[in-house]
C-alpha positions as CSV (number, residue, x, y, z in Angstrom):
1,M,-39.8,17.7,-54.0
2,L,-40.3,14.2,-55.5
3,K,-37.2,12.9,-53.7
4,W,-38.4,14.3,-50.4
5,L,-41.9,12.7,-50.8
6,S,-40.3,9.3,-51.8
7,A,-38.0,9.5,-48.8
8,K,-41.0,10.2,-46.5
9,L,-43.0,7.4,-48.1
10,L,-40.2,4.9,-47.8
11,S,-39.5,5.8,-44.2
12,K,-43.2,5.4,-43.3
13,V,-43.4,2.0,-45.1
14,F,-40.0,0.5,-44.1
15,G,-39.1,2.6,-41.1
16,D,-35.6,3.9,-40.4
17,G,-32.7,1.4,-40.8
18,I,-31.3,-1.1,-43.2
19,G,-34.6,-2.0,-44.8
20,A,-35.3,1.6,-45.7
21,D,-31.8,2.1,-47.0
22,L,-32.1,-1.0,-49.2
23,A,-35.5,0.0,-50.5
24,A,-34.2,3.5,-51.3
25,R,-31.3,2.0,-53.3
26,G,-33.6,-0.4,-55.1
27,T,-35.9,2.4,-56.0
28,V,-33.1,4.6,-57.3
29,Y,-31.8,1.6,-59.3
30,L,-35.2,0.9,-60.8
31,A,-35.8,4.5,-61.6
32,D,-32.5,4.7,-63.4
33,G,-33.3,1.6,-65.4
34,V,-36.7,3.0,-66.4
35,R,-35.1,6.4,-67.3
36,H,-32.5,4.6,-69.4
37,A,-35.1,2.5,-71.2
38,I,-37.4,5.4,-72.0
39,D,-34.7,8.0,-72.9
40,R,-32.0,6.0,-74.5
41,P,-28.8,7.8,-75.4
42,E,-28.0,8.2,-79.1
43,E,-25.9,5.4,-80.6
44,R,-23.2,6.2,-83.1
45,L,-23.3,3.8,-86.0
46,T,-20.8,5.3,-88.3
47,R,-19.0,8.6,-89.0
48,V,-19.3,9.8,-92.5
49,R,-18.3,13.1,-94.2
50,L,-20.5,13.9,-97.1
51,R,-19.7,16.3,-99.8
52,P,-22.3,18.5,-101.4
53,G,-24.5,16.4,-103.6
54,E,-23.7,13.1,-101.9
55,T,-26.4,11.1,-100.1
56,Y,-26.3,8.7,-97.3
57,T,-28.9,6.0,-96.9
58,V,-29.5,4.1,-93.7
59,I,-31.3,0.9,-93.9
60,A,-32.5,-0.7,-90.6
61,R,-32.6,-4.4,-91.1
62,P,-35.3,-6.5,-89.6
63,P,-34.3,-8.8,-86.7
64,A,-32.4,-11.9,-87.7
65,T,-34.4,-15.1,-88.0
66,R,-33.3,-18.4,-86.4
67,K,-32.0,-19.6,-89.7
68,E,-30.0,-16.4,-90.2
69,R,-28.4,-16.7,-86.8
70,R,-27.5,-20.3,-87.4
71,L,-26.0,-19.5,-90.8
72,A,-24.1,-16.5,-89.3
73,A,-22.6,-18.7,-86.5
74,R,-21.6,-21.3,-89.1
75,Q,-20.1,-18.7,-91.3
76,E,-18.0,-17.3,-88.4
77,S,-16.8,-20.8,-87.5
78,L,-15.9,-21.5,-91.1
79,R,-14.1,-18.2,-91.4
80,Q,-12.0,-19.1,-88.4
81,R,-11.2,-22.5,-89.8
82,D,-10.4,-21.0,-93.2
83,H,-8.1,-18.5,-91.6
84,K,-6.4,-21.2,-89.5
85,L,-5.9,-23.4,-92.5
86,G,-4.6,-20.5,-94.5
87,R,-1.7,-19.7,-92.2
88,P,1.7,-20.7,-93.5
89,D,3.3,-23.8,-92.0
90,R,7.0,-24.5,-91.4
91,A,7.6,-25.9,-94.9
92,Q,6.0,-22.9,-96.5
93,M,8.0,-20.5,-94.3
94,R,11.2,-22.4,-95.0
95,A,10.6,-22.4,-98.8
96,A,9.9,-18.7,-98.7
97,R,13.0,-17.9,-96.7
98,R,15.2,-20.0,-99.1
99,L,13.7,-18.4,-102.2
100,E,14.2,-14.9,-100.7
101,R,17.8,-15.6,-99.7
102,T,18.5,-16.9,-103.2
103,Q,16.9,-13.8,-104.8
104,R,18.9,-11.4,-102.6
105,R,22.1,-13.2,-103.5
106,L,21.2,-13.1,-107.1
107,E,20.6,-9.3,-107.0
108,R,24.2,-8.8,-105.7
109,T,25.9,-10.9,-108.4
110,R,27.5,-9.5,-111.5
111,S,25.4,-9.9,-114.6
112,G,26.6,-12.5,-117.1
113,S,28.8,-14.4,-114.5
114,R,28.8,-18.1,-113.9
115,K,27.6,-17.5,-110.4
116,E,24.6,-15.6,-111.7
117,R,23.7,-18.5,-114.0
118,R,24.0,-21.0,-111.1
119,L,21.9,-18.8,-108.8
120,Q,19.2,-18.3,-111.6
121,A,18.9,-22.1,-111.9
122,K,18.7,-22.4,-108.1
123,E,16.1,-19.7,-108.0
124,A,14.0,-21.5,-110.6
125,T,14.0,-24.7,-108.6
126,R,13.3,-23.0,-105.4
127,G,10.6,-20.9,-107.0
128,S,8.9,-24.1,-108.3
129,R,9.2,-25.7,-104.9
130,F,7.7,-22.5,-103.3
131,D,4.8,-22.6,-105.8
132,K,4.2,-26.3,-105.0
133,V,4.2,-25.8,-101.3
134,M,2.0,-22.7,-101.4
135,R,-0.7,-24.4,-103.5
136,P,-3.9,-24.8,-101.4
137,T,-4.5,-28.3,-100.1
138,K,-7.8,-30.1,-100.8
139,R,-8.9,-29.4,-97.2
140,Q,-8.2,-25.6,-97.7
141,A,-10.1,-25.6,-101.0
142,R,-13.0,-27.5,-99.5
143,A,-13.2,-25.1,-96.5
144,H,-13.0,-22.1,-98.8
145,E,-15.8,-23.5,-101.0
146,T,-18.0,-24.3,-98.0
147,L,-17.5,-20.8,-96.6
148,A,-18.5,-19.3,-100.0
149,Q,-21.6,-21.5,-100.1
150,V,-22.7,-20.6,-96.6
151,T,-22.0,-16.9,-97.3
152,A,-24.2,-17.1,-100.4
153,E,-27.0,-18.9,-98.4
154,L,-26.8,-16.3,-95.6
155,D,-26.9,-13.4,-98.2
156,A,-30.0,-15.0,-99.8
157,E,-31.7,-15.5,-96.5
158,R,-31.0,-11.9,-95.5
159,E,-32.3,-10.6,-98.9
160,S,-35.4,-12.7,-98.4
161,S,-35.9,-11.2,-94.9
162,F,-35.5,-7.7,-96.4
163,G,-38.1,-8.5,-99.0
164,H,-40.6,-9.7,-96.4
165,A,-40.0,-6.5,-94.4
166,R,-40.4,-4.3,-97.5
167,A,-43.7,-6.1,-98.3
168,K,-45.0,-5.5,-94.8
169,R,-44.0,-1.9,-94.8
170,P,-46.9,0.5,-95.5
171,R,-46.4,2.7,-98.5
172,A,-45.6,6.3,-97.8
173,R,-47.9,8.9,-99.2
174,R,-46.3,11.5,-101.3
175,R,-47.9,14.8,-101.7
176,N,-46.9,16.8,-104.7
177,R,-46.5,20.3,-103.4
178,V,-45.3,23.1,-105.4
179,R,-43.7,25.8,-103.4
180,V,-42.8,29.1,-104.9
181,Y,-40.5,31.4,-103.1
182,D,-40.4,35.0,-104.2
């Protein structure tokens, strides 16, 4: 009935033709937008299976402040940089392959042989070379330290935001009811 009335109203206002068709489409689009805004579909946050006796607490955080958004963006860029710096380079890969090859050859040798002693010495030198090459550089250490510092700042800012939201929240009344079921 409502569609018929809206069609009649639109045809009276805009007449028959392209104008009426565009107005009808626009009306349908706006009506869908309003319907979606009012009756939002449920949004799945997580899927959890609880056992009897377990509880699940959902905390809705307040909207992020400008400082939190800035710190979160900086944290993400530092994470990417730390990840990029942490990837192994050619020298590290070469040292790892050489050490692995020596260790495989050492496993196949007979124990107590001269070849085993020679490979053990070679493994020790290649192992120390591998350790030296894999040691984090100053740039990596600085990036990791900066990332930890920004993460701590962001956590502190979020905790502060939660504290302000908790302080603004009205306290819930609790009624002590005693129910007796017979």
